[in-house]
C-alpha positions in Angstrom: 4.0 6.0 36.9 3.8 4.5 33.4 4.1 0.9 32.4 7.7 -0.5 32.1 8.4 -1.4 28.5 10.6 -4.3 27.6 13.1 -4.1 24.7 10.8 -6.4 22.7 7.7 -4.3 23.3 9.6 -1.2 22.4 10.9 -2.6 19.1 7.6 -4.3 18.1 5.0 -1.8 16.8 1.7 -3.5 16.1 -0.2 -2.2 13.1 -3.7 -1.0 13.5 -6.3 -3.8 13.2 -8.5 -3.0 10.2 -10.9 -5.9 10.7 -11.6 -8.6 13.2 -14.2 -11.3 13.7 -14.7 -14.8 15.1 -15.9 -18.0 13.6 -19.6 -18.1 14.3 -21.8 -21.0 15.3 -25.5 -20.4 14.2 -24.5 -16.8 13.6 -23.2 -16.2 17.1 -19.5 -15.7 18.0 -19.2 -18.7 20.3 -16.1 -20.4 19.0 -12.4 -19.9 19.9 -11.3 -19.1 16.4 -10.4 -15.4 16.0 -9.5 -13.6 12.8 -7.7 -10.3 12.6 -6.4 -8.2 9.7 -3.9 -5.4 9.6 -2.5 -3.6 6.6 0.1 -6.3 5.9 -1.0 -9.6 7.5 -4.0 -11.8 8.2 -3.9 -13.5 11.6 -5.9 -16.6 12.6 -5.8 -17.7 16.2 -7.4 -21.1 17.1 -7.9 -22.7 20.5 -8.6 -22.2 24.2 -6.5 -24.5 26.3 -3.8 -24.7 23.7 -3.7 -22.2 20.9 -2.2 -21.9 17.5 -1.7 -18.7 15.5 -1.3 -18.6 11.8 -0.1 -15.5 10.0 -0.3 -14.8 6.3 1.4 -12.0 4.4 -1.2 -10.4 2.2 1.0 -10.0 -0.9 1.5 -13.8 -1.0 -2.3 -14.4 -1.6 -2.8 -15.8 -5.1 -6.6 -16.0 -5.2 -9.7 -15.4 -3.1 -13.0 -17.2 -3.1 -16.1 -16.5 -1.0 -19.1 -18.9 -0.7 -22.3 -19.3 1.3 -24.2 -22.5 1.9 -27.9 -22.5 2.5 -27.4 -22.7 6.3 -24.8 -19.9 6.2 -27.4 -17.7 4.4 -30.0 -18.5 7.1 -27.5 -17.6 9.8 -26.3 -14.5 7.9 -22.7 -15.6 7.6 -20.3 -16.9 4.9 -16.8 -18.1 4.3 -13.8 -16.8 2.5 -11.0 -19.0 1.2 -7.5 -17.5 0.5 -5.2 -19.4 -1.7 -1.6 -18.4 -1.1 2.0 -19.1 -2.2 2.8 -20.1 1.4 3.9 -23.7 1.8 2.8 -24.1 5.4 -0.8 -23.1 4.8 -1.6 -22.8 1.1 -5.4 -22.5 1.7 -6.7 -20.5 4.6 -10.4 -20.3 5.4 -12.2 -17.6 7.2 -15.2 -19.7 8.2 -18.7 -18.5 9.1 -17.9 -14.7 9.3 -20.3 -11.8 9.1 -20.4 -9.8 5.8 -18.2 -12.3 4.0 -18.7 -10.6 0.6 -17.6 -7.2 2.0 -14.6 -8.9 3.7 -13.6 -10.6 0.4 -13.7 -7.3 -1.5 -11.8 -5.5 1.3 -9.1 -8.2 1.3 -8.8 -8.0 -2.5 -8.2 -4.3 -2.4 -5.6 -4.7 0.4 -3.8 -7.5 -1.4 -3.5 -5.5 -4.6 -2.2 -2.5 -2.6 0.5 -4.7 -0.9 1.5 -6.2 -4.2 1.9 -2.8 -5.9 3.9 -1.5 -3.0 6.3 -4.4 -3.3 6.4 -4.3 -7.1 5.0 -7.8 -7.4 2.9 -8.7 -10.4 0.7 -11.8 -10.8 3.2 -13.2 -13.3 5.9 -13.3 -10.6 3.6 -15.4 -8.4 2.9 -18.2 -10.8 4.5 -21.5 -9.9 5.0 -20.5 -6.3 2.1 -22.4 -4.8 1.7 -26.1 -4.7 -1.7 -26.1 -6.4 -0.6 -28.1 -9.4 -0.6 -31.3 -7.4 3.2 -31.3 -6.8 4.1 -31.5 -10.5 7.5 -29.9 -11.3 7.5 -26.4 -12.8 11.1 -25.7 -13.7 10.6 -22.6 -15.7 8.2 -21.0 -13.1 5.5 -20.1 -15.7 2.8 -21.8 -13.5 2.3 -24.7 -16.0 3.7 -28.0 -14.9 6.4 -29.5 -17.1 5.5 -32.5 -19.3 6.6 -35.7 -17.6 7.8 -38.7 -19.6 6.5 -37.4 -22.9 2.9 -37.3 -21.7 
């Protein structure tokens, strides 16, 4: 006999996971921070006894940065920062992952694909993030409005 499916399981179709990794300590996957990526979203699950899962829609990513410290180079890992238009987590970091530069390039391609599918250009994304330090941007051009004649 097959497994009994609930209505929720039947309605929810998970996308294929394209990439997954863990935060690494000294190059070894010993932490309880897991990263996964499907064609539309990036998932970050943190914790063991209590856990928290963050989800980021790829088309909302504004910028990507990768970096490697001296110790990360020794341990063959790196980090990728994603700057997004999402208010709850405007900066997401994939810390100490293998092949960080390849992951950054892969993410960049996926993000551009999602944006083109949705018909979103970079110009439409300006002013959506809170990276301007909370200054008002009434016209949405990404440049904060002048305050008090300054």
